N, C-alpha and C positions, 0 to 999 in steps of 0.2 A: 234603731229607735228604742223607746222604752217598752215596757210590758203592755200588753193589751189589757184594757179595763174590762172585767166581766160585765155583761149586759145589766145585771142587777145593780151593780155599783154605779154604773153610768146613770141609771134612773135616779139613784139617790143624789148623785152629784148635780144632776140637772134640775132637781127640785120636784121631780114627778112623784117621788116616794119618800116619806119621812117615817123613820122608826124611832120614836121618842119614848117608848114604853119605859125604858130604864131611867129616863130623866126625872120621873116622879113629879110631873106637873099636877097640881091640885085643882086649879081653876084657871079661868081666862086671864085673870090678873097676873098669874105666875108666867103664863105664856108671853104676855106683853112685856113683863119685866125682863125676860130672857131674849127679847128682840124678835120673837116669833109672832109676826103680825099677820092678819088675814090678807092684807094687800100683797105681802111678799110670798104667800103660800096659798093662792086660790085653789080650791078643790081639795085641800088637805083635810084628813081626818086625824084627830089627835085624842087619845084617851086621857081623861081627867079623873083622878081618883076621888075628888069630892066636889066636882064642878056642877053637879045637878041640883035641882030643887031639894032642899033639905040636906044638902051635903052628901048626896049619894053619887056614886060613879056615873059618868056619862061620857059621851063622845062629842067633841066640838068639830064642826065642819065650817071651813072658810068659804064664803061666797065671793071673796075678793074684796069685800068692804067690811064685813063683820064676821064674828064667830057665831055660829048657830048651834044651840044645844040640841043634841039628839039623845033622848033617853034610852037607856039600855033596858030592853024588855026581859021577858021570861026566858028560861033555858029552852034551847031547841031539843026536841026529842029525837 
């Protein structure tokens, strides 16, 4: 048979884990335009470079129906 797929890649293939940092999404509209919808990716966290209030970076969380904005707080010490 073929090669075994490493566990980490299997998680990406199954949709359990998305790494889209290099894709450069700015806001939820750019996610939707790329076909990355909350319904297809429930539970996903995605970094948005200007998706927050006032155009600041934030994280979007899919609840299965909508993207929820999560503000990025202060630096950890």
